[in-house]
N, C-alpha and C positions, 0 to 999 in steps of 0.2 A: 580444422583444428577441433579436437574433441574437447568438450567442457568436462573438466574433472568432476566427480561426485562430491557433493556436499556432505561432510560428515559432521552434522550438527545435531545437538541433542534437542529433545522436544522443547525445553526451556528457551533454547536459542530460536526454534521456529515461533514460539509464543512471542518472543520479543520483536522479531521480525514483523509479524502479523500485526501486533499492537503499534509498532512504530509507523507502519503503513497507514494504519487507521488514524493515527495522530497527525501525520502528515497530511492526509486527505482532509481532515478537519481544519487545519492550520491554513491550507490553501483556500478553503471555501471562506473562511473569516477574512484573509487577505484580499479576496476578490471583491469585497465591498469598496475597497479603497482605490481601485483602478477603473480605467476607461473600459467601455464595453468590449473592444477587440481583444484587450489582454485579459479580461474576465473570462472570455470563451476558452482562451488557452488554459488559465488556471483551473477551470472547471473540467477540462479534457483531462488534465493532468490528475486532478482530484479523483475523477471517475477512474482512471487507470490505477491509482494507489488503492482505492478502495476495492476494485475488481480483484486485483492481486491478493489483497488480504483475504478476500472471501475465498478465492482459489485456494490459498494456503490452508484455511481452516477446513475446507470441504474435502480437498484431495491431498492434503499434506500428508507427510509421513508419520503423523501422530494424531490423536484425537484431542482437539482443543476442548477446553472446558467451556 
């Protein structure tokens, strides 16, 4: 099954990038209130969100400010 192309405006891509960064920061803050095994999972998810935000900024279909 082919993935349909995303027809998003530059403003939409900015929102997605910023939301991923916000989510990454939120996961980091939440990680302080959980046990170590759960913390590792939250940090892995945080890293994935921040990496995707960075990827969107660097190779996305627009030039982020």
